[in-house]
C-alpha positions, 0 to 999 in steps of 0.5 A: 383134277387137282392135285394138291394131296396131303399128306395125314392120319386118319383116326377111327375111334369106336365104341365097344359093344354098342349093337348088345346095348341095341336090344335094350334101346341103352345103345341109342343114350350112348350113341347121344352122350358119346355125340355131345361129348364129342362135340364138346371137345373139339368144341373146347379147341384144345385139339389139332384134328384138321377135321373131324367126322361122327356117325353112330358108335364112332369117330373119324379124326384127320390131323394133317401132318409133314414129314416132321416126327412133332407133327405125328406125335402131336396127332397121336397125343390129340387122338389119344387124349380123345380116346381117354375121354369117350371112355368116360362115355364108354369103352372104346378102342382106335386104330391109326393109318397115314394116310392122304387127304382128298384136294379139296373141290370147290363146289356151291352145293347147297344140298345136304352135302359131305365130301369125307377128306380123309383117304380111301385107302386109309379108311379102308385100311381102319376096317381092315386092321379092325377087321383081321383083330377080332378074326385074331381075337385080338382084343387092344386100346391101340391100332397103331400104322408102323408108319405112324408107330416109328414117329412116335414115342410113348413108355407103352410097350407094342405087339407087333401085327403083319396086316396086307393094307392097302393099295398095294397089298404089301405085309406091312406092322402094325402096333397093337397097345394094351392102353393109352399111348400116354399116361397123364 
């Protein structure tokens, strides 16, 4: 097995209210507009994401980072910019967690197979943060892993929440923000 694990930020952006819209078929129309908006934005070349996955009412973006604050800042600015575009279709919330990219597997597969490269722990932590915030009725625009929040400069105020995250099970700070991380 390869051991070339690269540090990354995994960003989950999820549309709000799609389940309620499914009853009148509006949800499907919104998801199609959402998919087109993400496709248009990513194809614009204005983002530094390593890879982006779109499914149903969510997008999973992967940004490579190093230990420099600038790489964290750039990744999060791009994520915030994409979230603003997505919110033109329908309001969303976003979660950002630090993790590692799975090493690339050299494959000649001819099947329709996509191996998601994002860290499974970071993805699991996105869903854990989402569940914890819903459980405590915290409804914010952004939830950012403290390891990321320490490395970015935003003028927005945050509130800290302790969330037990994988794989260690230790509680870590998650910063919640009411609005976008940066104003245009």
